[in-house]
Structures are given as structure tokens and as C-alpha cells.
C-alpha positions in Angstrom: -12.3 -8.3 -23.2 -11.6 -12.1 -21.8 -10.8 -12.6 -25.4 -8.3 -10.2 -25.1 -5.8 -12.9 -22.8 -5.2 -15.4 -25.9 -5.3 -12.7 -28.8 -2.7 -11.3 -30.3 -1.5 -7.7 -29.0 -0.5 -7.0 -32.4 2.4 -8.1 -35.4 4.3 -5.3 -34.6 4.3 -6.4 -30.9 5.0 -10.2 -31.9 7.7 -9.7 -34.2 9.7 -7.7 -31.1 8.4 -10.7 -28.5 10.1 -12.9 -31.5 13.5 -11.4 -30.7 16.0 -12.3 -27.8 15.8 -9.4 -25.6 19.2 -8.5 -25.5 19.3 -7.9 -29.4 15.8 -5.8 -28.9 17.0 -3.5 -25.8 20.1 -2.8 -23.9 21.5 -4.7 -20.6 20.0 -2.2 -18.4 19.9 -4.6 -15.5 23.7 -5.5 -15.7 24.7 -2.5 -16.5 22.5 0.0 -14.2 22.4 -2.3 -11.3 19.6 -1.5 -8.6 20.5 1.3 -6.1 20.6 0.1 -2.5 18.1 3.0 -1.1 15.7 1.8 -3.9 14.4 3.5 -7.3 11.6 4.3 -9.7 11.2 3.6 -13.3 8.9 5.6 -15.1 8.1 4.1 -18.7 5.3 5.8 -21.3 3.4 3.5 -22.7 2.8 3.4 -26.6 0.0 3.0 -29.0 -0.5 -1.1 -29.4 -2.9 -3.1 -32.9 -6.0 -3.5 -31.0 -6.6 -7.2 -30.0 -8.5 -8.2 -33.6 -6.3 -6.4 -35.7 -5.5 -8.3 -38.9 -3.0 -7.7 -41.5 -3.6 -5.2 -44.3 -5.7 -6.0 -46.8 -8.5 -7.8 -44.8 -11.9 -6.3 -45.7 -13.7 -4.6 -42.8 -10.5 -4.3 -41.3 -7.9 -1.8 -39.9 -4.3 -2.7 -38.6 -3.4 0.7 -37.2 -3.5 0.9 -33.7 -6.7 3.3 -31.6 -4.6 4.9 -29.0 -8.1 5.3 -27.4 -8.4 1.4 -27.0 -5.0 0.0 -26.5 -2.1 1.2 -25.2 1.3 -0.7 -24.2 5.1 -1.7 -23.5 6.3 -4.5 -25.8 8.6 -6.9 -23.6 11.7 -5.2 -22.7 14.6 -5.5 -20.3 14.7 -3.3 -17.6 16.6 -2.3 -14.4 15.5 -4.5 -11.3 12.3 -3.8 -9.8 10.0 -5.7 -7.6 6.7 -4.0 -7.6 4.9 -2.7 -10.9 2.1 -0.3 -10.9 0.6 2.2 -13.6 0.0 6.1 -13.3 -1.8 9.0 -15.2 -2.0 12.3 -15.1 -5.5 13.3 -14.3 -6.5 11.8 -10.9 -9.9 12.6 -11.6 -10.0 10.9 -14.6 -11.3 6.7 -14.1 -9.5 4.3 -16.0 -12.0 2.2 -17.3 -10.1 -1.1 -18.6 -8.1 -3.9 -18.3 -4.4 -3.5 -17.4 -2.8 -6.4 -17.8 1.2 -6.9 -16.7 3.6 -9.7 -17.2 7.7 -9.6 -15.8 10.9 -11.6 -16.0 12.0 -13.1 -13.0 15.5 -11.6 -12.3 18.6 -13.5 -13.9 16.5 -15.9 -15.3 14.2 -16.2 -18.6 11.6 -17.0 -16.9 8.4 -14.8 -17.5 5.3 -14.7 -15.4 1.9 -15.3 -16.7 -0.3 -12.1 -17.4 -1.3 -10.7 -14.3 -4.2 -8.2 -13.6 -3.3 -4.5 -12.0 -6.6 -3.4 -9.9 -7.7 -0.7 -11.5 -10.0 1.2 -9.3 -7.4 3.0 -6.7 -9.2 6.5 -6.7 -11.0 5.4 -3.3 -7.4 4.7 -1.4 -6.6 8.4 -1.1 -6.7 12.1 0.2 -10.3 13.8 0.3 -11.5 15.7 -2.8 -11.0 18.9 -0.6 -7.5 18.1 1.3 -4.4 19.9 1.2 -3.4 16.7 0.1 -5.1 16.4 -3.0 -4.5 19.8 -4.0 -0.8 20.5 -3.8 -0.7 19.4 -7.9 1.4 16.3 -7.7 -1.4 13.7 -7.0 -2.2 11.2 -9.9 -4.5 9.0 -11.6 -2.8 5.3 -10.5 -4.0 1.7 -10.2 -3.1 -0.6 -7.3 0.5 -1.5 -7.1 1.4 -5.7 -7.5 4.2 -6.9 -5.5 6.0 -9.2 -8.9 9.8 -9.9 -6.6 13.2 -9.1 -8.1 12.1 -9.0 -11.9 14.6 -7.4 -14.7 11.4 -7.7 -17.8 7.9 -6.4 -18.0 5.6 -6.0 -20.6 2.2 -4.1 -20.6 -1.1 -4.1 -22.0 -3.9 -1.6 -21.3 -7.6 -1.7 -23.2 -10.1 0.4 -23.0 -13.4 -1.4 -22.0 -15.7 -1.8 -25.1 -19.2 -2.2 -25.7 -19.4 -4.7 -28.9 -17.3 -3.5 -31.6 -16.5 0.0 -30.3 -14.8 1.7 -27.9 -17.0 2.6 -24.8 -14.4 4.8 -23.6 -11.2 6.7 -23.8 -8.0 5.6 -21.8 -6.6 8.6 -19.7 -3.5 10.8 -20.8 -0.1 10.1 -19.9 -0.3 6.8 -18.9 2.7 5.1 -17.8 4.3 2.2 -15.6 5.9 2.8 -12.6 8.4 0.0 -11.8 9.6 0.3 -8.3 12.9 -1.5 -6.5 12.2 -1.4 -2.9 16.3 -1.3 -2.1 18.2 -2.8 0.7 17.7 0.3 3.5 18.7 0.6 6.7 18.2 -0.9 9.1 16.0 -3.8 7.8 13.5 -5.9 10.3 14.1 -9.6 10.0 10.8 -11.0 11.4 10.2 -14.4 13.0 6.4 -14.3 11.0 4.9 -16.0 14.1 1.6 -13.7 14.8 4.0 -10.7 15.2 5.3 -11.8 18.4 9.1 -12.6 17.6 11.7 -10.5 18.1 12.7 -7.7 15.6 16.7 -7.5 14.9 18.6 -6.1 12.1 21.9 -7.3 10.0 24.8 -7.1 12.5 26.4 -4.3 10.1 23.5 -2.3 10.3 23.8 -1.7 14.5 25.7 -2.8 17.1 25.8 -6.4 18.6 23.5 -7.6 20.9 26.2 -8.0 24.0 27.3 -4.4 23.5 25.4 -1.7 26.1 22.2 0.0 25.7 23.4 3.5 25.9 26.3 2.9 23.7 23.6 1.3 21.0 20.7 4.1 21.5 23.8 6.4 20.6 25.0 4.3 17.7 21.5 4.4 16.3 20.9 7.9 16.9 24.0 8.9 15.3 22.7 7.3 12.0 19.8 8.9 11.6 18.5 11.8 9.4 16.9 15.0 10.3 13.5 13.4 9.0 14.0 10.2 10.7 14.7 11.8 13.9 11.6 13.7 13.2 9.1 10.7 12.2 10.8 8.2 15.2 10.1 11.0 17.6 6.6 10.9 17.1 6.4 7.6 18.9 8.0 9.4 21.8 7.6 8.0 24.9 6.6 4.6 23.7 9.9 4.1 22.5 13.0 5.7 22.4 14.1 7.6 19.4 15.3 5.6 16.8 13.9 2.5 18.4 13.4 -0.5 15.7 9.5 -1.2 17.4 7.4 -0.4 20.1 7.3 -2.6 22.4 4.0 -5.0 23.1 2.4 -4.2 26.6 0.0 -6.0 28.7 -3.6 -4.6 28.8 -2.7 -2.8 32.5 0.3 -1.2 31.2 -1.1 0.3 28.2 -3.7 2.2 30.1 -0.7 4.8 30.2 -0.7 5.3 26.6 -4.5 7.0 26.7 -3.2 10.0 28.5 -0.1 10.4 25.7 -3.1 9.9 22.9 -6.1 11.4 23.7 -4.3 14.2 25.8 -7.0 14.2 28.6 -9.9 13.8 26.7 -10.1 9.7 27.1 -13.0 9.5 30.3 -11.9 7.9 33.3 -14.7 5.5 32.7 -13.4 4.5 29.7 -9.8 4.3 30.2 -10.2 0.5 31.4 -11.3 -0.8 28.1 -7.9 -0.6 26.0 -6.3 -3.6 24.7 -2.5 -4.8 25.1 -0.5 -2.9 22.5 1.1 -5.5 20.1 4.1 -5.0 19.1 4.6 -2.1 16.0 7.6 -2.2 13.4 8.5 1.4 13.2 9.1 3.0 10.0 12.0 3.1 10.7 12.4 -0.9 11.4 11.1 -1.7 7.9 13.4 1.3 6.2 10.9 4.3 5.6 13.3 6.5 3.2 11.9 9.6 5.6 13.2 12.1 2.7 10.7 10.7 0.6 7.7 12.2 2.1 6.0 15.8 2.8 7.8 17.2 6.2 5.8 17.6 9.2 2.6 15.8 10.1 -1.5 16.5 10.1 -3.8 15.0 12.9 -7.5 15.1 13.3 -8.9 15.6 16.8 -9.8 12.2 17.6 -10.5 7.8 16.2 -13.9 7.3 15.9 -13.4 4.2 13.4 -11.1 1.8 11.7 -11.4 1.2 8.0 -9.9 -2.4 6.9 -8.2 -2.5 3.9 -6.3 -4.7 1.7 -3.2 -3.4 -0.4 -4.4 -5.7 -3.4 -1.1 -6.0 -4.2 -1.2 -9.8 -4.6 0.0 -12.5 -2.2 3.3 -13.7 -3.9 5.4 -12.5 -0.4 7.6 -13.9 2.0 7.2 -12.8 5.4 10.5 -11.8 5.6 10.0 -9.9 2.5 7.0 -7.5 3.9 9.6 -4.4 5.1 10.7 -4.4 1.4 7.2 -4.4 -0.2 6.0 -1.6 2.4 9.3 0.3 1.1 7.5 -0.6 -2.6 4.3 0.7 -1.7 5.5 3.7 0.3 7.3 4.7 -2.7 4.6 4.1 -5.3 2.5 6.1 -2.9 4.9 9.4 -2.6 7.0 9.2 -5.8 4.4 7.5 -7.9 1.2 8.6 -6.9 2.2 11.9 -5.5 0.7 11.6 -2.0 2.7 13.5 0.7 3.1 10.1 2.6 2.6 5.8 3.1 -1.7 6.1 2.6 -2.4 3.8 5.5 -2.0 4.6 9.5 -1.4 0.8 9.7 0.1 -2.6 7.5 -0.4 -6.1 8.8 1.2 -9.0 7.0 0.0 -12.3 6.4 1.9 -13.4 9.5 0.3 -11.5 11.8 3.1 -8.8 12.6 1.8 -5.3 12.2 3.5 -2.3 11.0 3.7 1.4 11.4 2.1 3.3 8.5 1.7 6.9 7.9 4.4 9.1 9.9 3.4 11.1 12.9 3.0 8.4 16.2 1.2 5.3 16.4 -0.9 6.7 19.3 -2.1 9.6 17.4 -4.9 10.8 15.3 -2.4 11.0 12.1 -5.1 11.9 9.2 -4.4 9.4 6.1 -5.4 8.8 2.6 -6.9 5.5 2.7 -10.7 6.2 2.6 -11.8 9.1 0.2 -14.5 10.9 2.2 -13.5 9.2 5.7 -9.9 10.0 6.4 -10.9 12.3 8.9 -11.1 11.1 12.6 -10.6 7.4 11.5 -7.6 5.2 10.8 -6.7 3.1 7.6 -5.1 -1.0 8.1 -3.7 -2.6 5.3 -3.6 -6.3 5.2 -0.7 -7.0 2.8 -1.9 -9.1 0.0 -5.3 -9.5 -1.9 -8.3 -11.1 -0.5 -11.2 -11.0 -2.9 -10.8 -14.9 -3.6 -8.0 -15.7 -1.4 -8.9 -16.4 2.6 -6.9 -14.1 5.0 -4.5 -15.8 7.0 -5.6 -16.5 10.7 -2.6 -14.7 12.2 -3.7 -11.1 10.2 -7.3 -11.1 11.2 -6.1 -11.9 14.9 -3.3 -9.0 14.4 -6.2 -6.8 13.2 -8.4 -7.6 15.7 -5.3 -6.9 18.4 -4.6 -3.4 17.0 -7.8 -2.3 16.8 -8.7 -3.0 20.4 -5.4 -1.0 21.7 -6.2 1.8 19.3 -9.3 2.5 19.1 -9.2 1.7 23.2 -7.0 5.1 23.2 -9.9 6.8 22.3 -13.1 5.2 23.6 -14.4 3.1 20.8 -16.3 0.4 21.3 -15.2 -1.6 18.3 -18.9 -3.8 18.4 -20.7 -0.3 18.1 -21.7 1.9 15.5 -20.3 5.5 15.0 -21.3 8.6 12.7 -18.9 10.3 10.6 -19.0 13.3 8.3 -18.6 12.4 4.5 -15.7 14.5 2.7 -16.8 13.3 -0.4 -17.0 10.2 -2.6 -18.8 7.9 -5.0 -21.3 6.0 -2.6 -22.0 9.7 0.2 -22.5 13.4 -0.9 -19.9 15.4 0.9 -21.1 16.7 4.2 -23.5 14.0 5.0 -23.2 12.5 8.1 -23.0 8.8 8.3 -23.6 5.9 10.3 -20.4 3.2 10.5 -19.2 0.9 12.3 -16.8 1.5 14.1 -14.8 -1.5 12.4 -15.6 -1.5 8.9 -14.7 -2.4 5.5 -13.2 -0.1 3.1 -16.5 -0.9 1.0 -18.6 0.8 3.9 -18.0 4.1 2.9 -16.7 4.1 -0.7 -18.0 1.5 -3.7 -15.2 -0.5 -3.9 -14.6 -4.2 -3.6 -11.8 -3.5 -0.9 -11.1 -5.6 1.4 -12.0 -8.1 -0.4 -14.6 -10.8 -0.3 -13.5 -13.1 2.0 -11.1 -10.4 4.6 -14.6 -8.3 4.3 -16.2 -11.0 6.0 -13.9 -11.4 8.6 -15.2 -8.6 10.3 -18.0 -9.3 12.0 -15.4 -11.9 14.6 -12.7 -9.9 14.7 -15.2 -6.7 16.0 -16.4 -9.5 19.0 -12.4 -10.3 19.5 -11.4 -6.5 19.5 -14.3 -5.9 21.8 -13.0 -9.0 24.6 -9.4 -7.8 24.7 -10.4 -4.8 25.5 -12.2 -6.1 28.6 -16.0 -5.7 27.5 
């Protein structure tokens, strides 16, 4: 498999690479500029010659490509995109093999090195019997990769082999998804200091700071669609309709949140154990296109546990670009993968800013699609980036502690404790089994996966301690 990196991908592909892109493909980046609202290009893969192919006539070898083993996309110019992922038709069919991409930085002739896409993405999904999974829209998918503004792409997919024979066949209907996040307004511009800074927007997108509050609220509300108003209203009374962020609260004021979250189920004895609410950038704050998701919200009865994830989308982003990363992930989850909405309940960037994920209200028990088998009565927190070999930044880890101290506290959960969840089915615990898990768990605790990456997973024990201290325990 490792030899695949250095070896030829076939005579036909090599010939295509020898030609200037302008001659082999149309200048799409100039003739079809990126859509300001965002877009997705879906390009089917084609059969490529296997990496050990030889010229015809060599004894014992064949240059004819085997579509079961090697597929891809020769280098070509495309409309500008910033995130790339691979999808296929049948969500129940795993992709057993290696997926690599390389991309060209927009407006240059600079190509990246080959980069791997994480193929183990099926565990980030709705439970097997959930309505969301039974829509017929859900597809198999790799983890997406953030590459920044790019206008060229090349893809190669190699089935896992055993010796000289293919051990598996690649799934049918594979296509590369190239996602442009657009510049949906309003766009949050964050200071990136542990999530404690202010959030502003470009001046043309809302009234200036010296306008009075009533006029500002009216202007914000006037620019909302019905879908945006629906998502925003789910956060009342924690923030006004159309708010770009939900402000931080101290511990004393945060206790009042419990009445709205638990609808009277939270006991008086548990009420003091709620951490201060962190500032949370709303979906409107990061520019979610609410027309993409399915309408309405789905809730579970409580929040007993938090599962920590990484997005496996790479660390090559600046904190000011985090809203664009989120818009790309959201579009990939809904348009490319067929989910009803963004999969995680919350996201955290590497500077420690917390973002609202799946719509339905940050203080409510919204059903997500983050930990197959354990989405009910839990929440999913995704740290933007890849943390198997890179240590998560301290601000991001601190943000997970602050967020869990607040949200778990609303439902009376102790971050240091264990809880029991019933499995909805997965590759680690059979459906219907009662499983004892840490209240703050990593994705791998509920599903056999590398997520949230070894180095982020190792930070969970001190995170539990910090979260409990913030609750006053």
C-alpha cells in the first residue's frame, strides 16, 4: 500500500499530467466563479490503471485497469472549492482501502502533496433505525478534508490488497465532492482568544455599532428567512431572535438556564452544579444556510453524556476561517452525505471558540448524528482538526471543559461520573445492550474508531476534572 505513493498511477494518467491543465480541461475557475452562497461539485471517479501496471507486452502483467481495485480522477481544473471528501451510493458498504487527494491552490500552479482522507467515517452518523438514516438519501462517505481555496484536484483510490490480489472491492457510485463554503452573511469574525472576544460582522451586513438596539434588531430580523427564524427562535430566551452569538454568563446567572433546558426535571439539589455558560456563536453567526437542512427538530429526553470527536478535516485552517470550515462541513453532511443537518451538536475551533452545531436550541437535548448507536440522550462535540498525531491546542481543550460544565450541568450530570446508555446498534455494542460509559467520553468509547484521535482522547481525564470544578463540585 505504501508503495502506491511513489509509484505511477498509470500511463494514461501520467500523460494527462504532462499536459498543461488549460489544454486538457476548460478554465472553469475563470468561466464559472464560486457561488457566494456556497456550492458542491460532485465528480464521478473513473477506472485508473493499478499502481503496478506495466506497458502492454510485459510477461505476466496487464495494463488494463481493474475498476474493483483502482479508481480516481486525473488532474483537472475545477471551480473554486475549499473542502474535499468522497461519497458512494450504499451507506452500509464500507470503503476498505486508501483514498488520497492532491489539490492546487487557487490562482497558482502550486500543487499540494498527496493527502489521505480518513475512510472510517460511517460511525459519525445517525443510529441504524433512526428516521434520518432511513430517508434513502444517506450515503457512504469519508471524512472531509479542509484544503483552503483551490481550483485543481486529482484523486486516487486504491482497494486494500492482500499479496498480489485485491482483498476487497471498492463501493459503487464513488464520486469526489468539492465544497465551496461561500461567503454567506453574516460571517462571524472572531478574535480567537479562548472564545472570549467579541463577534462582529462586516459593516455592510448589519447596522453599525452606534445604531440603537431596537433598530439593529429590526434590521437583523428583516433579513431572515423563515428557516433562519425557526433555528434562531430555538435559542430563545438565551439570545434575541437573529442573534449572532449567545453571550457568556457567570455561574450564578447560568443557573436560570436550567428551567428552560430541563423543563422542571432538574432537581433543586442539582441546580447549583452548573458551570458558567460560555459564549456560543450561533448558526446565524457562522453563516449556516438554513434552507439546506430538513425542517423541524428532533429531541431526546435528556443529556446524560457528551461524546468528544475530532472532525479529521486537518489542522490547516486559521481561526478566522472556522466559520467557513463549518459551512463546508455542514454542506458536506447534508448535501453530500445525506444527513438531515450538521451532525454534531457543537463545534470548537483550535482557538477555543464554541459554535452551535445541529439546530434545535443549544440548551435543549437535540438528537444528533455523531456517535452511531449512542446519539440518544447524549450530545456530540467536534473539535475542528485532526488529533491523532497533533496535540490539541489548550484553548480547544479548555473550551470542551467549559461547554460540558454548562450543558451537562443543565441536566444534572457530573462530568467525573459514569452513566448508562442503551446502544442503538454499532460495531462495538449490540443493539439494546445497556452500556456504562464515562459522562464525558471519546467517540471511540462507543464505537470502534480512532476518533477523536489519540492525543485528544488522552486529554479527556483532565477535562472531566476541569469540567466538574467549573460546576462547583
